[in-house]
C-alpha positions in Angstrom: -15.3 -25.5 -14.9 -17.2 -23.6 -17.6 -14.1 -22.7 -19.6 -11.3 -25.0 -20.6 -8.5 -22.6 -20.6 -9.4 -19.5 -18.6 -7.6 -20.4 -15.4 -4.3 -21.5 -16.8 -3.8 -18.5 -19.1 -5.0 -15.7 -16.9 -1.8 -15.4 -14.8 1.7 -16.7 -15.8 4.2 -17.6 -13.3 7.6 -15.6 -13.7 6.1 -13.3 -16.4 9.4 -11.3 -16.5 11.1 -14.2 -18.2 8.5 -14.4 -21.0 8.3 -12.6 -24.4 5.5 -10.0 -24.6 3.3 -9.5 -27.7 0.8 -6.5 -27.5 -2.1 -5.9 -29.8 -2.8 -2.1 -29.3 -5.2 -0.8 -30.0 -7.9 -3.4 -30.6 -9.4 -2.2 -33.9 -13.0 -1.8 -35.1 -14.5 -1.5 -31.6 -15.8 1.5 -29.6 -13.2 2.7 -27.2 -9.6 1.8 -26.4 -8.3 -1.5 -25.3 -5.2 -3.8 -25.9 -4.4 -7.4 -25.5 -1.2 -8.7 -24.2 0.2 -12.2 -24.8 3.1 -13.7 -22.9 4.9 -16.4 -24.7 7.8 -18.8 -23.8 10.9 -19.5 -25.9 8.9 -22.2 -27.9 6.2 -19.8 -28.8 3.6 -21.4 -26.3 1.2 -18.9 -24.8 1.5 -18.7 -21.1 -0.8 -15.7 -20.4 -3.5 -13.8 -22.4 -5.3 -10.8 -21.2 -7.7 -8.1 -22.5 -6.9 -4.8 -20.9 -9.1 -1.8 -20.8 -6.5 0.9 -20.9 -8.8 4.0 -20.8 -10.5 5.4 -17.8 -13.8 7.3 -17.2 -15.1 8.2 -13.8 -18.9 9.0 -14.5 -19.9 7.4 -11.2 -17.7 9.9 -9.3 -18.1 13.2 -11.2 -22.0 13.0 -11.3 -22.1 13.1 -7.6 -23.4 16.4 -6.4 -25.4 16.9 -9.5 -29.2 17.3 -9.4 -30.9 14.0 -10.4 -32.8 15.8 -13.1 -29.5 16.3 -15.0 -28.5 12.7 -15.0 -30.2 11.2 -18.0 -28.6 13.9 -20.1 -25.2 13.8 -18.5 -24.6 10.0 -18.6 -25.3 9.6 -22.3 -22.0 11.3 -22.9 -20.4 8.1 -21.9 -20.8 7.1 -25.5 -21.6 8.3 -29.0 -22.7 4.8 -30.2 -25.2 3.8 -27.5 -26.1 7.1 -25.7 -29.9 6.2 -26.0 -29.3 3.2 -23.8 -27.6 5.2 -21.1 -30.2 8.0 -21.4 -33.2 5.5 -20.9 -31.6 3.4 -18.1 -30.8 6.5 -16.2 -34.3 7.9 -16.8 -35.9 4.7 -15.5 -33.9 5.0 -12.4 -34.9 8.7 -11.9 -38.5 7.7 -12.6 -38.4 5.8 -9.3 -37.0 8.9 -7.5 -40.1 10.8 -8.6 -42.5 8.0 -7.8 -43.4 7.3 -11.5 -43.1 3.5 -11.3 -45.8 3.1 -14.1 -45.6 5.7 -16.9 -48.4 6.8 -19.2 -48.9 4.5 -22.2 -47.7 7.3 -24.6 -44.5 7.9 -22.5 -43.6 4.3 -22.3 -44.2 3.5 -25.9 -42.3 6.5 -27.1 -39.3 5.5 -25.0 -39.6 1.9 -26.4 -39.7 3.3 -30.0 -36.6 5.4 -29.2 -34.9 2.3 -27.8 -35.8 0.2 -30.9 -34.3 2.9 -33.2 -31.1 2.7 -31.1 -30.9 -1.1 -31.3 -31.6 -1.0 -35.1 -28.9 1.5 -35.9 -26.3 0.0 -33.4 -26.7 -3.6 -34.6 -26.5 -2.4 -38.3 -23.3 -0.4 -37.5 -21.7 -3.2 -35.8 -22.5 -6.0 -38.3 -22.1 -4.3 -41.5 -19.3 -1.8 -40.7 -17.1 -3.5 -38.0 -17.6 -7.2 -38.2 -18.5 -8.0 -41.9 -14.9 -7.5 -43.2 -13.8 -10.5 -41.2 -16.8 -12.5 -42.0 -16.8 -11.8 -45.8 -13.0 -11.8 -46.5 -11.7 -14.2 -43.8 -9.8 -13.6 -40.6 -6.5 -13.9 -42.3 -7.2 -11.9 -45.4 -5.2 -8.9 -46.6 -5.5 -6.2 -44.0 -5.6 -3.5 -46.7 -9.0 -4.8 -47.8 -10.3 -6.1 -44.6 -12.3 -3.0 -43.7 -15.4 -1.2 -44.7 -13.8 0.3 -47.7 -13.1 -3.2 -49.0 -16.7 -4.3 -48.3 -18.0 -1.3 -50.3 -15.8 -2.3 -53.2 -16.4 -6.0 -53.1 -19.9 -6.3 -51.8 -21.6 -2.8 -52.6 -25.1 -4.0 -52.1 -24.4 -5.4 -48.6 -22.5 -2.2 -47.7 -25.4 0.0 -48.9 -28.0 -1.9 -47.0 -25.9 -1.5 -43.8 -25.7 2.3 -44.3 -29.5 2.6 -45.0 -30.4 0.4 -42.1 -28.3 2.6 -39.7 -29.6 5.7 -41.3 -33.3 4.6 -40.6 -32.5 3.9 -36.8 -30.9 7.2 -36.5 -33.9 8.9 -38.2 -36.1 7.4 -35.4 -33.8 8.8 -32.8 -33.7 12.2 -34.4 -37.4 12.6 -34.8 -38.1 11.5 -31.2 -35.1 13.2 -29.4 -34.2 16.1 -31.6 -30.7 14.9 -32.5 -29.2 11.7 -34.0 -26.6 11.6 -31.1 -27.2 12.9 -27.5 -30.7 14.1 -28.1 -33.2 14.2 -25.2 -36.7 12.5 -24.9 -36.9 11.0 -21.5 -37.5 13.3 -18.5 -38.3 12.3 -14.9 -41.6 10.5 -15.0 -42.1 10.5 -18.8 -41.2 12.2 -22.0 -40.8 15.9 -23.1 -42.6 15.5 -26.5 -45.1 13.5 -28.5 -44.9 12.0 -32.0 -46.7 14.0 -34.6 -48.7 12.2 -37.3 -46.6 13.7 -40.0 -43.4 12.4 -38.4 -45.1 9.0 -37.9 -46.2 8.9 -41.5 -42.6 9.8 -42.6 -41.2 6.9 -40.7 -43.8 4.5 -42.1 -42.7 5.1 -45.7 -39.6 3.1 -45.4 -40.3 0.7 -42.6 -41.5 -2.2 -44.9 -38.1 -2.0 -46.8 -36.2 -1.9 -43.5 -37.9 -5.0 -42.3 -37.1 -6.8 -45.6 -33.5 -5.6 -45.5 -33.3 -6.9 -41.8 -34.6 -10.3 -43.1 -31.9 -10.4 -45.6 -29.2 -9.5 -43.0 -30.2 -12.5 -40.9 -29.8 -14.7 -43.9 -26.4 -13.2 -44.6 -25.2 -13.7 -41.1 -26.5 -17.3 -41.1 -25.0 -18.2 -44.4 -21.6 -16.9 -43.3 -21.8 -18.8 -40.1 -22.9 -22.1 -41.8 -20.4 -21.8 -44.5 -17.7 -23.2 -42.2 -19.9 -24.5 -39.4 -17.3 -26.6 -37.7 -14.8 -23.8 -37.4 -17.2 -21.1 -36.4 -18.8 -23.3 -33.8 -15.5 -23.8 -32.1 -13.9 -20.4 -32.6 -13.4 -18.8 -29.3 -16.3 -20.7 -27.9 -16.9 -22.0 -24.3 -19.8 -22.8 -22.0 -21.1 -20.0 -19.8 -24.0 -18.6 -17.8 -26.4 -16.1 -19.4 -28.1 -12.9 -18.0 -30.8 -10.7 -19.5 -34.1 -9.0 -19.0 -37.1 -11.1 -19.8 -40.8 -10.2 -20.3 -43.5 -11.5 -18.0 -44.5 -14.2 -20.5 -40.9 -15.2 -21.1 -40.5 -13.5 -24.4 -37.6 -11.2 -25.5 -37.6 -7.9 -23.9 -35.3 -5.0 -24.5 -36.8 -2.0 -22.5 -38.4 -3.5 -19.2 -39.0 -6.7 -17.4 -37.3 -8.8 -14.8 -33.8 -10.4 -14.8 -33.3 -13.9 -15.9 -30.1 -16.0 -15.4 -29.6 -19.4 -16.9 -26.5 -21.7 -16.4 -24.5 -23.3 -19.2 -27.1 -26.1 -19.4 -30.1 -23.8 -19.7 -31.3 -24.2 -16.2 -32.6 -21.2 -14.4 -30.5 -19.7 -11.7 -32.9 -16.9 -11.0 -36.0 -15.7 -12.9 -38.1 -12.5 -13.1 -35.9 -11.0 -10.6 -36.9 -7.5 -9.6 -34.1 -5.2 -11.0 -33.9 -3.2 -7.8 -32.7 -6.4 -6.1 -29.8 -6.9 -8.6 -27.0 -6.2 -5.9 -28.2 -9.3 -3.9 -27.4 -11.6 -6.9 -24.7 -9.9 -9.0 -21.4 -8.8 -7.4 -18.3 -7.4 -9.2 -14.7 -8.7 -8.7 -11.7 -6.3 -9.1 -8.5 -7.4 -10.8 -5.3 -5.3 -10.8 -4.6 -5.4 -14.5 -7.9 -3.8 -15.8 -10.0 -0.7 -15.1 -13.0 -2.9 -15.9 -14.6 -5.0 -13.2 -15.6 -8.7 -13.4 -19.3 -9.3 -12.5 -20.5 -12.8 -11.4 -23.6 -14.4 -10.0 -23.4 -14.5 -6.3 -25.0 -17.9 -6.0 -22.5 -19.5 -8.3 -19.4 -17.7 -7.0 -16.7 -15.8 -8.8 -15.0 -18.8 -10.4 -18.1 -20.3 -11.9 -20.7 -17.5 -11.8 -19.5 -15.2 -14.5 -21.8 -14.9 -17.5 -22.6 -13.4 -21.0 -25.0 -10.8 -21.9 -26.1 -9.3 -25.2 -27.9 -10.8 -28.3 -26.7 -14.3 -27.7 -27.7 -14.3 -24.0 -31.1 -12.7 -24.8 -32.0 -15.3 -27.4 -30.8 -18.2 -25.2 -32.9 -16.8 -22.3 -36.0 -16.0 -24.3 -38.7 -18.6 -24.6 -40.0 -16.7 -27.7 -40.1 -13.4 -29.7 -43.5 -11.9 -30.0 -42.9 -10.5 -33.6 -43.5 -13.2 -36.2 -40.6 -12.9 -38.5 -38.0 -12.7 -35.7 -39.7 -15.6 -33.8 -39.3 -17.8 -37.0 -35.7 -17.0 -37.2 -35.2 -17.5 -33.5 -36.5 -21.0 -33.8 -34.1 -21.8 -36.5 -31.2 -20.3 -34.6 -32.2 -22.3 -31.5 -31.3 -25.5 -33.3 -27.7 -24.7 -33.1 -27.9 -25.5 -29.4 -29.2 -29.0 -30.1 -31.6 -28.8 -27.2 -29.4 -26.5 -25.0 -28.1 -23.0 -25.1 -26.1 -21.8 -28.1 -22.5 -21.2 -26.8 -20.6 -20.3 -30.0 -19.1 -16.9 -29.8 -19.5 -16.4 -33.5 -23.2 -17.0 -33.2 -23.4 -13.6 -31.6 -23.7 -12.1 -35.1 -26.7 -14.0 -36.3 -28.4 -13.4 -32.9 -27.7 -9.6 -33.4 -29.3 -9.7 -36.9 -32.4 -11.5 -35.5 -32.7 -8.8 -32.8 -32.4 -6.2 -35.6 -35.3 -7.8 -37.4 -37.3 -7.8 -34.2 -36.6 -4.1 -33.7 -37.7 -3.4 -37.3 -41.0 -5.3 -36.8 -41.7 -3.7 -33.4 -41.1 -0.2 -34.8 -43.7 -1.0 -37.5 -46.2 -2.0 -34.9 -45.6 1.1 -32.7 -46.0 3.5 -35.7 -49.6 2.1 -36.0 -50.2 2.4 -32.3 -52.5 5.4 -31.4 -50.8 5.6 -28.0 -47.7 6.9 -29.7 -49.5 10.0 -30.9 -51.1 10.9 -27.5 -50.5 13.9 -25.3 -50.5 12.4 -21.8 -46.7 12.5 -21.3 -45.7 12.9 -17.6 -46.7 11.3 -14.3 -45.5 11.9 -10.6 -46.0 9.8 -7.5 -44.4 9.3 -4.0 -40.9 10.6 -3.7 -38.0 8.1 -3.2 -34.3 8.5 -2.5 -32.9 5.4 -4.4 -33.7 4.2 -7.9 -32.5 1.4 -10.2 -33.0 1.4 -13.9 -32.2 -1.4 -16.2 -32.5 -1.7 -20.1 -31.1 -4.2 -22.6 -28.6 -2.0 -24.4 -27.6 -3.4 -27.9 -24.5 -4.9 -26.3 -26.4 -6.4 -23.2 -27.8 -5.7 -19.9 -27.2 -2.2 -18.6 -27.8 -1.2 -14.9 -27.9 2.4 -13.6 -28.3 2.8 -9.8 -28.6 6.2 -8.0 -29.0 7.5 -4.5 -29.9 11.1 -3.7 -30.2 13.3 -0.6 -32.8 15.7 0.6 -31.5 18.4 -1.8 -32.0 16.1 -4.8 -28.3 15.8 -5.4 -26.7 12.4 -6.5 -24.7 11.0 -3.5 -24.0 7.6 -4.9 -24.0 6.0 -8.4 -23.2 2.6 -9.7 -23.2 1.7 -13.4 -22.8 -1.9 -14.6 -22.7 -1.6 -18.4 -23.1 -4.4 -20.9 -19.3 -4.7 -21.8 -18.4 -5.0 -18.1 -20.9 -7.8 -17.8 -19.1 -9.5 -20.7 -15.5 -8.8 -19.4 -14.8 -12.3 -18.2 -16.4 -13.8 -21.3 -14.2 -11.6 -23.7 -11.1 -12.5 -21.7 -12.1 -16.2 -21.9 -12.6 -15.9 -25.7 -9.1 -14.3 -26.1 -7.5 -17.2 -24.2 -9.5 -19.8 -26.1 -8.3 -18.4 -29.4 -4.8 -17.9 -28.1 -4.7 -21.6 -27.1 -6.1 -22.9 -30.2 -4.8 -20.7 -32.9 -1.6 -19.0 -31.7 0.1 -21.5 -29.4 3.4 -22.6 -30.7 3.0 -20.8 -34.1 4.9 -18.0 -35.7 2.7 -15.0 -35.2 1.4 -13.0 -38.1 -0.9 -10.0 -38.4 -3.6 -12.5 -39.6 -3.2 -14.7 -36.7 -3.3 -11.8 -34.2 -6.5 -10.6 -36.0 -8.1 -13.9 -34.8 -7.9 -12.4 -31.2 -9.6 -9.3 -32.4 -12.3 -11.2 -34.2 -13.2 -12.9 -31.0 -13.4 -9.6 -29.2 -15.5 -7.9 -31.9 -18.1 -10.6 -31.7 -19.1 -9.1 -28.4 -19.4 -5.6 -30.0 -17.7 -4.1 -26.9 -18.1 -0.5 -25.9 -14.8 -0.2 -24.0 -15.3 3.5 -23.2 -18.6 2.8 -21.4 -17.2 0.1 -19.3 -14.7 1.7 -16.8 -15.3 3.4 -13.6 -13.4 4.6 -10.5 -11.7 2.0 -8.3 -10.0 4.4 -6.1 -6.6 5.8 -7.1 -5.7 5.5 -10.8 -2.8 3.2 -11.4 0.2 4.9 -12.8 3.6 3.7 -14.1 6.1 6.6 -14.5 9.5 5.9 -16.0 12.5 8.5 -16.4 15.0 7.8 -19.1 18.1 9.7 -20.2 18.8 11.0 -23.7 20.3 7.5 -24.6 17.1 5.7 -23.5 18.7 4.3 -20.3 16.2 3.9 -17.4 17.2 6.4 -14.6 14.2 6.1 -12.3 10.8 4.5 -12.1 7.7 4.9 -9.7 4.7 2.8 -9.8 1.3 3.4 -8.1 -1.2 0.6 -8.1 -4.9 0.8 -8.0 -5.0 0.8 -4.3 -2.9 4.0 -4.1 0.4 2.3 -3.0 3.5 3.8 -4.5 6.7 1.8 -4.9 10.1 2.0 -6.7 10.6 -1.3 -8.4 13.9 -2.9 -7.4 14.3 -0.6 -4.5 15.1 -2.3 -1.0 
């Protein structure tokens, strides 16, 4: 088994006899989720689950819309990573219009936009959401364990985080017109070029951004190494890893083939054409979450689940093509002692190494003449089905669309990064529950351990849910004194029952 505790703590026998502890909402993440723990009379954890309680049905309500609208519509899934949805959808729509190879200007401007997105998202997560736990400790006073506390105690770190994110957002604004929900990609290319003046404006601060990113890598590494034994074990387990990879095996965020490696680092598949993903990745449905559970078909649902995101990408990449990030990757890889790095808390250092790569790559593209070209759009042979895959900041993002003869969407499937990490996040929750909470008196600080493990994955919970048929509902009717009068339950398959009724 890849995980030591996942199976025993996923489902408890006789849950009605156990005490329920709920963490709701999970804080300092994007979207709404909760964790439920079931404990026996001695305080031993018998079940631990991460529930995604909110529901979004983008795959359903974009059906019937013209395919040209999709790259604009789907980015409304999220205000943190809209660029990733915009570009994944655009890549799928490119296939529909026959633009399998874009002009150099269009491709490089899309890459530049994606790098700005990666930079700002990684900065936001590390400095604003994760750093309070890392700087003050998981059990520290909740009143100061937040971004305000970081600003007061570590103003230099907090300010760098703000400025790094601001720079990434400025890249997005210049290219797409707005910092959030702007538009650059259109079917077959982009709708504008980069002016020389805007390029020079971005160049002014890029060397400082690279330097700050180097400092962020050092900060993340120092915090991890400060208590290496604890951090290496916290919420950690062996897993498979999936990501895009460049043709030469280097880190790739915008394009490339899919690579999967098992927990030993052996390849399961490599340079897989993205339009064949359905042959190799399936999704399992469980009744207690709106989020699905993907797995690698060849390994089966029990052993085939995997992780995506910065940790997976660094484990899968043979190298990073920018020199500073590659130097840091080589140091990071030593944590694996010849194999993949499995520590959940190592996600933070991996994330900062990617941020450094994004800064270096932005600097290169701003000096590339192609980014200032005017050949923006291409068309080719019409198709009726398209798949687009990018590496969102949180991990591999898949958009898959089918259209009819009227250009209307008839089928859509989205597998977002947080969905890909669903089983891993649940496993991390169970690991922490088994190691840190089992048999102990629960405190706010101990419950925060659960949230620390979830936050390491930088989940975007609002992105990760989609239609499974009828929405599950649980409706209770109580009288004025609080006494239960009646109750109806509809499960995710649409079955309605009155619990306790013959």
